[in-house]
VEXVEX-58687 format. One record per residue (C-alpha): x, z, y. Coordinates in steps of 0.05 Angstrom, whole numbers, plus 5000, padded with zeros to 4 digits. Each point is the difference from the previous one (the first is absolute). Layout:
XZY/...
***
This chain:
556271505428/496449604940/503249784943/500949295020/504250215058/504150444955/501149464953/501849545055/504950495025/503150094926/501249274993/503149965071/504150504973/501449654929/501749395029/504450165050/504450474948/500649414957/501749545047/505250405033/503150194924/500349294981/502749675056/505850575011/501349744926/500649345018/504550225053/504350424952/501249394957/502049475060/504350525022/503350214926/499749294968/505149435039/497249534944/492950095036/503550005071/502849304984/493549714980/495849655050/493150324979/503250685008/500149825078/492549855001/498650664950/503750465047/496449755067/493750074960/501650714980/502550185059/493349815043/495350324940/504650675011/498950065076/492149794986/499950624952/503550455045/496649905069/493649664990/497050274938/501150735023/496949845064/494949714963/498550594961/499350485061/495349565024/495250014942/501250754991/498450195081/494649415012/503349695060/505349665028/506050454983/504850205072/495949555034/499949385032/508049805009/501350164929/494549554974/502849385040/507450214965/497750054929/495549445011/506449595028/503250194933/494649914951/499549285030/507649885007/501350294929/494549684970/502749245026/506850124980/498350234923/495649365002/505149565021/505350374958/495349804940/499649245027/508149994994/499350304934/495949494980/503449365029/506950374967/496849944931/497849375008/506249695024/503150284939/495149734949/499349275028/508049945015/503350424950/506049614997/501150005082/496750775015/506350295011/501849595052/493549915031/498850735005/505750415020/500150705035/500449775065/494749624993/495350564975/503250355064/497249445044/493450104970/499050784999/501649915076/495349525009/494150384970/502350705045/499749445065/493349754973/496550764994/503150215060/497949405041/492349994969/499650745014/502450065070/495049365018/494550304969/501350605032/502449905079/493449455002/495150554967/497149434959/498550674941/497350755018/499650504955/493950184952/497050615028/497450064924/507050084967/502950605021/506249634973/500249665064/499149264955/500149425041/494149575020/497249385038/497650165075/493349905016/502249475053/498049304962/505549555049/505950534973/497049994932/500949205001/506750025021/503350584960/496749594936/502849365030/506950345004/500050334943/498149304960/505449585035/505550514994/499350274931/498249304974/507949805005/501850594949/494050124958/497249404986/506749684989/500850564942/492849944970/501649254990/507950174975/496550504946/494049454978/505249574995/505150504966/495250254945/497549374990/506049724978/501350624963/493449944961/501149274986/506450164973/496350604959/494649444970/504649524984/500349984924/506650104976/502249594938/506050114964/504349414988/506149824957/506250195020/504449385027/504750215055/506949834966/504550675036/493850434972/500649784922/502350684977/495250465029/496450464951/493449585007/497049334994/494750005050/500050035074/494649805052/499449675079/499450195052/505950534986/500850715032/504249705065/494849515007/502649264967/493849634984/502449564955/507049954947/501649385047/500150475058/503950494968/505549484983/500849795065/500150715030/506950335018/497950584943/501249564950/505249635024/503350725002/499450204934/502449284977/507950145038/500050834994/504549964944/505249545031/498350385071/501750734964/505649754952/495350154938/499350655021/493150384992/497249384966/495549894968/496850655023/499149715070/497349364972/495150264954/497150585053/499449355056/496549644941/495350604989/497849965076/499749225006/497749834935/496350664983/497450244926/492349754996/496650384947/492449874988/499249635065/503150545031/506649995042/504450684975/504450265049/506750224978/503150774998/502950235064/504050414963/503949304974/501249805066/502550625030/504750084940/503149225007/500450115077/503750655003/505349644948/500149285040/498850225069/507749885005/499849394976/496949695051/502750405057/507249684974/498149315017/495850315058/493449814977/493850415014/496150234942/494349514983/493350155031/495649884945/504950514956/496850495047/499150574942/494250285053/496649455018/499249454935/501450574947/495950634975/500050614965/498850104930/493950365008/497649365025/500849634933/507049715012/504849634959/507049974993/502949295004/506750224985/498250314924/501549484955/507449915038/501450764992/497749994931/505649424980/505550315042/498250674964/501149554927/505549715028/503950605022/497950404938/503849474949/506550185047/499950705000/502450434953/494550545030/505150345041/501450035069/504149615042/502049655057/498649205003/504449685041/499949165013/507949795003/498649345045/501049805066/494650195055/499649565065/498750355062/493550094993/500050184936/505550575012/494650205055/494350054953/504250374953/502550565047/492150115030/497649994929/505450534982/498550385054/491949944984/501250284930/503850565024/497850175068/500950654990/507349994997/501749255032/498749635071/501649355022/502149905069/503749405038/505950235045/499249255042/500649304981/504749384988/500749475042/494449584963/495750545007/500650354930/498650674998/506250414985/495350464943/503150674978/496750454947/501350705002/498650604948/498950705009/496250634983/497049875067/500949245020/501149885075/501650745025/507750274995/499550664964/504450535026/506749954961/498149414959/506449514996/497649215018/504349404970/498949295008/500449424957/500449325034/500949364963/500849305019/503750005053/502749344986/494149554987/504349574939/501850764972/493750174958/501750404939/498850645047/493749835029/497649884929/502850704978/497050395057/492349644983/501350254924/501850675031/493850125039/495349844937/504550414960/500150675044/492249885013/499149894924/504350554966/497450485052/493249914977/501950084923/503550665019/506749734998/503350715017/506849705029/496349525043/494350565025/506250435018/503749465038/492649775042/498050725014/506550295023/502449335036/497349465051/502449334981/499049315041/500349304971/501749435036/499249394948/501349555045/504449965067/499849314998/493149664985/501749265036/507149994965/497550154934/494449355011/506049625014/503650184943/494049914954/498249285019/508349774986/499050464930/493349544983/503349425024/506450084948/495150164940/496149335017/502049554933/499849385050/505050365039/507849744963/504350365052/498050704966/505550535009/496150654960/497550615027/506950285001/503149595052/494049915037/498150275073/507450305016/497449715070/493749804997/494250415021/505550625013/498850075082/493450065022/495549495034/505349995060/505149944956/502950645017/504050484954/495750654990/505350354982/505349775062/494550135051/500350785000/502950255059/507650104997/500650695005/506650094952/504049685060/498050595036/501650484952/507149724999/500849975069/496850675019/505150424952/505350225045/494250425037/499850794980/493250014988/497149334992/493849964945/500649584952/492050064985/494449735037/503849515047/495949715043/499449215005/503249745055/495949535053/505449414986/496749964925/493249895037/503449515049/503849554958/497750044937/494049534970/496950594959/495249804939/492650275003/501750304934/506850325021/496050325064/494250244942/505150294957/503450385054/493450325027/498850154935/506650384987/498450405062/492750144990/503050394930/504150574985/502949634942/505450334957/502349464947/498349235005/502649374951/500249315015/498849504945/504549365003/502549574953/506649554982/504450534975/500050634956/501350525027/498950585056/502550005067/499150535051/502550085077/503449785040/499549304985/504349845059/507450115007/502850465049/504449485020/497549425019/505849494970/499750194933/492849844959/502050434937/501850675023/497750664975/495450265052/497850724977/493750325038/501250785013/495250074941/504349624957/499450544942/492349875005/499149335003/504749924934/495650464965/493649725020/503249284988/502250154923/492850414998/497449374990/505649624964/501450474950/491450024983/500449215000/500549764927/506549595010/502249985076/505450484991/502549714928/506549745001/498249374958/495149815050/500649275031/500850145071/498449265035/507649825016/500750755032/503850604969/495850695008/500550164921/505450525014/496350255053/494650214958/494849515042/501050305068/504349745058/500250245078/496949475036/505749775040/505850004950/495449424963/499349595069/498750215072/494249835038/496950325058/492650115026/498050174928/493950584985/503450444954/504650125059/494650075045/496350494953/505050464994/502649955086/493150025022/496450474968/500550524933/499049444955/505549864937/498749324992/503549674931/500349164987/498349914927/501949234981/495849994933/504149414968/503449295006/493349674992/495849985069/493249694973/501350144921/494849644961/492550384980/503450104934/504750465024/495350475045/498650524940/506950074975/502550155077/493950475009/502750324940/506550005023/499050305073/493850424980/503850674986/505449895058/493849935049/496950584981/507250485002/501249725064/493350225025/501050714971/507550015034/496550205059/498550744983/508050125007/503250475043/496550405052/493550045027/496250495049/496850075066/503050215074/495750435038/499650395062/498950755005/492849864997/499349644943/499049345032/504549354963/505449755053/499449215000/506949615011/503750634981/507849784968/502550224933/507449954997/504750104932/506950195021/504549444981/495249425005/499249745054/493349795003/493550485014/492949804982/494450215041/493350454995/493449614991/493350095034/499150664972/506450324994/501549784934/506949754972/503249654945/507549964988/502749704940/506650364976/503850064934/500550664965/505750495028/500550445061/497849795074/499850255070/493449745028/498250025070/493549945040/499849845076/494649815047/500449875074/498250705031/500750374949/506350434963/503449674938/499050314939/504549984947/500150104908/504150024954/496649704933/502349864931/497349494961/499950064932/500249344953/494750304963/494850055060/497849285025/497950275068/500250535038/496950335059/502950215054/496150185063/502750175078/496450415059/502549805066/499950505060/498249675071/506050065041/502549555068/504649504974/504849585034/500549384981/506749684971/503249565055/504449534951/493049794957/495549975061/505349545037/500749544944/495849345024/493749894963/498550614967/495350315025/494649474998/498450094933/492449905004/501949335040/496249434953/498949335028/501250215060/498749305034/493149884957/503049454959/495150004951/494450165036/498149304997/498850004925/494050475018/497349625050/493649524979/500049265025/494049975049/496249395012/497049695055/494250505013/503650604983/498649984928/504050184940/502749354977/500750054917/503849554956/495749804942/502950234933/503149504956/493749994945/495449735058/501849314980/496350094935/493650085039/500349575069/502549284977/493649924947/494950015052/496350584979/497350565047/506850385024/499750564970/502350555051/497450674961/505749874963/504550115062/501850795019/498150265059/494849435016/
***
C-alpha cells in the first residue's frame, strides 16, 4: 500500500466522521429547538442533513473498503445497491439545495409576504417531490441498464455504458428530467443574488428625517430603502406599517406609547450615519415586546411583523443602537423629581377600560411572574375575556394545605368601585411583595388568591358610556355621578341581573330540612335550572370556576349601600321579604363580615351616612334576607354548592364615583381587603388519609352543632372555618370508617392542624340520604350541553373557520391600502 492510498483512506475517514458529526448536530438542534422546527428552511436543512448522514453511513464505508481491498466489496449485488443509493441520495441532496435556494430567493424578493408564500406545508410538498424525483431517476437508470459500474473504481461508482444508443438515451433523459429542477434553481439563484448584489451596491445616502410620526427619534437622518423594503418615503407613508404607528396610541389607549412608535420608527425609518444603516438593538425590542405583548392581545391584534426582534434587530456585538435611550433618560429624570429616594408602590387612581384592565393584569403578571399568573374563566356574551389573576408562591397549582380565596368585582356592570379597587389591589400585592413588605409576602406565600376584577365587562361598557354622556358639557340633563347608573349597565348584554341568575338552591335547602340526614352542603344543581332558566355565559363561567377550585372564602364587591351582607339572601318564608334567615354557620359569617366592616375606615361608624338605610346600629353588617330577600344569588350558591363562604361587600352609595374619589376609597378599603384575606387562616385545616397515607378526595368534615359539612379537596386536604372554643369534629368517607376528634381551638392560635386517618371498611349507605331526589348527581353539570354552542366556531361554505374581523380592522380596510393581514392573529 503506497502513501497515496493511505492518504486517500485517511481522507475518506475524516470526511465521513466530520460529515456524520456535523449533520448529527443539525439533527440535535432541530429536535431540541421548537423555533428551528417552526422555520421553513429548517425542513430543507433537515432533509439535506438526513441524506448526508446516509451517505456517510452507507456509501463512504463501502468506498473505504473498496480502496483498502482494491476490489468491489461484497460482490456485484452490493455494488448495485450502493450505487443506487449513491445516485438517489446525491440527487435528493441537490434538490434540497435547490429548494433551499428557492426559499431564500422568495425571502429576498418578497420580504413582506414571505410568511404567507412559504409555509411548512409548502416545504413538506417540496421535500416530498425531491424524494419522488430522486427515486424515479435512480430506478429508471437502474431498470433500463443505462449505466454500469466502473471496474476502475472499487467503490462501485456509476459510469455510462459503452453502448452509444444507451448513452444517448441517458443523456437526453438526464437533461430533460433535471432541467425542470436544476436549471430553474440555477436561474432563481442567479436572479436572487443579482438582486442582493444590486441592493448591496446601491450607494446609501443619508437624508433628513421628515416623517411626522418619527420626529422625536434620537437621530436626525434616515435612508431608503429601509430595512423592510420600502423604497421611498412616499412608499412608506402609503403603507399599513406607518399607518399603524400613527394610530397605535389610540388603539392601545395610550399604553406602551411612545415606546412602540419609536421602536417601529427605528425599523421603518432606520438611523443613517456615514451613509450606513444602523440597526436597533434586539434587547430593546425584546424588552418592549415582553411588557407590551399583552396590550396587543387585549385587542386581538398580532405582534407587528416589522417588530420581529430576531429578524430586524441585531445584538450589541454587531454595533446596534438603543432607539429608546433618550426616552428612558427623560423618564428617569421625571421619576427622580417626584421621588424622595425611598421605595414605594405607584398606582394610577383612574378608571380603566376593559382593554386597559386586561393590560394591567397581564403587565402585573409579567412583572411578578414568579408569584402571579393570569387566566380566563370564560367569556361574556359579547366575547370579552373574564380575566382573573392569581397570586401564590406556586402560581398555577394548588399546594397542599394552602387555602384559596377569591375576590369578585363588577358583578353589576354599573357598580364599578369594586372593579377599580381590585385592579389597584393586584398592583399593590405585586409591588409590595417585590419591595419586601413582610405582611404581603406572608399572605401570598401561605395563600392562593384569585381576583376577578370584572364579572360583567359588557355591562361596564354600557354604564361607562352613560357616564361619559352625562359628563358632556353640552348635556343639560346631567344628574351627576351619584345618581347615575342605578339601572343602566346593571345587567349583562342580555339585560340579565347576574345576581339573580344562579340556581336557587336555598329553596331546596328550606324544603328538605325535614329529612334527618339531609346535607346542607354540595346541593346539586337541579335539571330544571338548565331546562327552564336563561343562563348568562358569565354565570355559567363563574359556576364552573367555583366547582374547579377549593375556595374557602370569597367576597363580591358591589355598590349602592355601605354594609356587609352575608347569607342567606333568600328569606326562609317566601312571603316575608325582610326575615332574618341565618345559615347553620351564622357565627362564622358574622365574624367574617365583621372582619371587613371593622377594618374599613367608616363602615362600622355610627355617624356614617347610610344611603337611606339604617345599618349603623348593627356595626355595618346585616343578614341578606333581613335586608331584602331575593333568590338565585351568588353568595347562597357558593355556600350551598361548595365549601366557599362568600359575603357581599356594599362599598358605598355612589355606584360610579368620580375619579377624585378613587384614591380616598382605596385608603378606606385597603386594610379591610387585606384583613379579609387573612381571615382564611382561622379555624382548622388538615389532611384526611387512608391507612396507606393516600389522601381521600371528597371526605366530609362535620362539626357537631353545625349542620353544614365541608369536603376534602383532590389530595385530601381541607379547611374548616371555626371560631375559638371546643369542637367535636368528624371525618367520614364512603367505604371508610368514621373518625372523631375533640379539639380545643384557643383564641391565640389562628389555625389548628387536625389530620384524620380512615380505615377501609364496607359501609352501607343511609337510605334517608340516598332516597332524596337529585342528591346523587352533584357531578352533573350542564347535562344537556346548553353551552356547547359557545365553544363551537362558525364554519364557512367550504368548512373553513369563519372569523369576524376585530373592531380596529376598519382603520386599515377603508383607506385603499393593502390589507395588513399580518395584524390578524392565527392568520
